[in-house]
C-alpha positions as CSV (number, residue, x, y, z in Angstrom):
1,X,4.3,1.2,31.4
2,X,5.3,-1.1,28.4
3,X,1.7,-0.4,27.1
4,X,1.6,3.3,28.0
5,X,5.1,3.8,26.1
6,X,3.9,1.8,23.0
7,X,0.5,3.7,22.6
8,X,2.4,7.0,23.1
9,X,5.1,6.1,20.4
10,X,2.3,4.8,18.1
11,X,0.5,8.2,18.3
12,X,4.0,9.9,17.2
13,X,4.7,7.6,14.7
14,X,0.9,7.9,13.2
15,X,1.6,12.1,13.3
16,X,4.5,11.6,10.7
17,X,3.0,12.8,7.6
18,X,4.4,10.9,4.5
19,X,2.2,13.0,2.0
20,X,4.3,16.4,3.4
21,X,7.6,14.3,3.6
22,X,7.3,12.9,0.0
23,X,6.2,16.1,-1.5
24,X,9.3,17.9,0.0
25,X,11.4,15.3,-1.5
26,X,10.0,15.5,-4.9
27,X,9.8,19.6,-5.0
28,X,6.1,19.2,-5.0
29,X,3.9,21.9,-3.5
30,X,2.2,21.0,0.2
31,X,-0.3,18.5,-0.5
32,X,-2.5,20.8,1.8
33,X,-2.6,23.5,-0.7
34,X,-4.4,22.1,-3.5
35,X,-7.0,19.5,-4.6
36,X,-8.8,18.6,-1.5
37,X,-6.7,19.8,0.9
38,X,-5.7,16.3,2.4
39,X,-2.4,15.1,3.1
40,X,-2.6,11.8,1.6
41,X,-1.7,9.7,-1.1
42,X,-4.8,10.4,-3.4
43,X,-4.2,14.1,-3.2
44,X,-0.7,13.9,-4.0
45,X,-1.7,11.7,-7.4
46,X,-3.6,14.8,-8.1
47,X,-0.1,16.4,-8.6
48,X,0.7,14.3,-11.3
49,X,3.5,12.6,-9.6
50,X,2.3,9.0,-9.6
51,X,5.6,8.0,-7.5
52,X,5.2,10.7,-4.8
53,X,1.7,9.0,-4.2
54,X,3.0,5.5,-4.2
55,X,5.5,6.6,-1.9
56,X,2.9,8.6,0.4
57,X,0.6,5.3,0.2
58,X,3.4,3.0,1.1
59,X,4.7,5.2,4.2
60,X,1.3,5.9,5.8
61,X,0.8,2.4,5.6
62,X,4.0,1.0,6.9
63,X,3.7,3.2,9.9
64,X,0.3,1.6,10.9
65,X,1.8,-1.4,10.2
66,X,4.8,-1.3,12.0
67,X,3.1,0.2,15.2
68,X,0.9,-2.6,15.6
69,X,3.2,-5.5,14.6
70,X,5.6,-4.5,17.4
71,X,2.8,-4.5,19.8
72,X,2.0,-7.9,18.7
73,X,5.8,-9.0,19.1
74,X,6.2,-7.7,22.5
75,X,3.1,-9.8,23.5
76,X,0.8,-7.0,24.7
77,X,-2.8,-8.0,25.4
78,X,-5.5,-7.8,22.9
79,X,-7.0,-4.5,24.6
80,X,-3.6,-2.8,24.5
81,X,-2.8,-3.9,21.2
82,X,-6.1,-2.3,20.2
83,X,-5.3,1.0,22.0
84,X,-2.1,0.9,20.0
85,X,-4.4,0.8,16.8
86,X,-6.3,3.4,17.9
87,X,-3.3,5.6,18.6
88,X,-1.3,5.3,15.4
89,X,-4.4,5.7,13.5
90,X,-5.5,8.8,15.6
91,X,-2.2,10.2,15.3
92,X,-2.5,10.3,11.1
93,X,-5.7,12.1,11.6
94,X,-4.8,14.4,14.3
95,X,-1.2,15.0,14.0
96,X,1.1,16.7,16.8
97,X,3.4,17.8,13.9
98,X,0.6,19.5,11.8
99,X,-1.4,21.1,14.4
100,X,-3.5,18.3,14.6
101,X,-5.0,18.5,11.1
102,X,-4.1,15.3,9.4
103,X,-5.4,12.9,6.5
104,X,-8.1,10.6,6.3
105,X,-6.6,7.3,7.4
106,X,-7.1,4.9,4.7
107,X,-3.8,3.9,4.0
108,X,-2.5,3.7,7.7
109,X,-5.9,1.8,8.4
110,X,-5.0,-0.8,5.9
111,X,-1.5,-1.3,7.4
112,X,-3.1,-1.7,10.9
113,X,-5.2,-4.3,9.5
114,X,-2.3,-6.0,7.6
115,X,-0.6,-6.3,11.0
116,X,-3.5,-7.5,12.9
117,X,-4.5,-10.3,10.4
118,X,-3.4,-10.4,7.1
119,X,-6.6,-11.8,5.6
120,X,-8.6,-9.0,7.0
121,X,-6.1,-6.5,5.6
122,X,-6.1,-8.2,1.9
123,X,-10.1,-8.2,2.2
124,X,-10.4,-4.8,2.9
125,X,-7.7,-3.8,0.3
126,X,-9.7,-6.1,-2.3
127,X,-13.0,-4.2,-1.6
128,X,-11.1,-1.0,-2.2
129,X,-9.6,-2.0,-5.5
130,X,-13.0,-3.5,-6.8
131,X,-14.8,-0.3,-6.0
132,X,-11.8,1.9,-7.4
133,X,-11.8,0.1,-10.6
134,X,-15.4,-0.1,-11.2
135,X,-16.5,3.5,-10.0
136,X,-13.3,5.2,-10.2
137,X,-13.9,7.1,-6.9
138,X,-11.2,6.9,-4.3
139,X,-13.6,8.1,-1.6
140,X,-16.2,5.5,-2.3
141,X,-13.7,2.9,-2.4
142,X,-12.3,4.0,0.9
143,X,-16.1,3.9,2.3
144,X,-16.8,0.3,1.2
145,X,-13.3,-1.0,2.4
146,X,-13.9,0.6,5.9
147,X,-17.4,-1.0,6.0
148,X,-16.2,-4.3,5.1
149,X,-13.3,-4.6,7.9
150,X,-15.1,-5.2,10.8
151,X,-17.1,-7.8,9.1
152,X,-13.9,-9.7,7.6
153,X,-12.5,-9.3,11.3
154,X,-15.8,-11.1,13.1
155,X,-15.9,-13.5,10.2
156,X,-11.9,-14.6,10.8
157,X,-12.5,-14.4,14.5
158,X,-10.5,-11.8,15.6
159,X,-10.2,-11.1,19.1
160,X,-13.5,-8.8,20.3
161,X,-11.3,-5.7,21.2
162,X,-9.7,-5.9,17.9
163,X,-12.8,-5.9,16.0
164,X,-14.2,-3.1,18.3
165,X,-10.9,-1.1,17.4
166,X,-11.2,-2.0,13.6
167,X,-15.0,-0.6,13.9
168,X,-14.0,2.5,15.6
169,X,-11.6,3.0,12.9
170,X,-14.3,2.5,10.5
171,X,-16.5,4.8,11.8
172,X,-14.0,7.7,12.0
173,X,-13.1,7.0,8.4
174,X,-16.8,7.5,7.5
175,X,-16.7,10.9,9.6
176,X,-13.5,12.1,7.8
177,X,-15.1,11.7,4.6
178,X,-18.2,13.4,5.2
179,X,-17.4,16.4,2.8
180,X,-16.7,13.4,0.1
181,X,-19.9,11.9,0.8
182,X,-21.5,15.3,0.3
183,X,-19.5,15.4,-3.0
184,X,-20.6,12.2,-4.2
185,X,-24.2,12.5,-3.6
186,X,-23.9,15.9,-5.7
187,X,-22.3,14.6,-8.2
188,X,-19.0,16.8,-7.8
189,X,-16.6,14.2,-6.3
190,X,-13.4,14.0,-8.3
191,X,-12.2,10.7,-9.7
192,X,-9.1,8.9,-9.3
193,X,-6.3,10.1,-11.2
194,X,-7.8,13.7,-11.8
195,X,-5.0,16.4,-11.7
196,X,-5.1,19.2,-9.9
197,X,-3.6,22.7,-10.9
198,X,-0.5,23.1,-8.7
């Protein structure tokens, strides 16, 4: 019963969209109405409000971290923690509060990884930062970080259930970025920091 409560609560927590909340706080348009239409930190950054984007990034990462950290603290099994991982992540991707149309999950995945193992999270973050600094494409950086996360999890000896959960998150991240992959191949992907008309 405890595990079911955690999984359900994790999904609801994941469904909270900090992009939408932050945009309202900063009197910005709904992030689903401009740019990529994605309710996430990168799209909020296109509004030109760096503080709003930073707050969105922090909030989305924090909810992923909190759900998994609490599951670990309450001594759920490795398999149950893996379910909490997927629940909070799927909540962000398919939020009940936004008619199941959510973000791509990069920040939430980072928070989840940091809670599972800080070195796995920092490894994925370092991969994202390196690719973002070199190529200036958030989507390419996210795809690279997603691919690296399960590898870091294996190398650092995380439980197999956690490795599997991180692998599923990575596959979902790639799937959510399918339109970005097409734009990257066509040379039409927007670079980090490019402002949209809002």
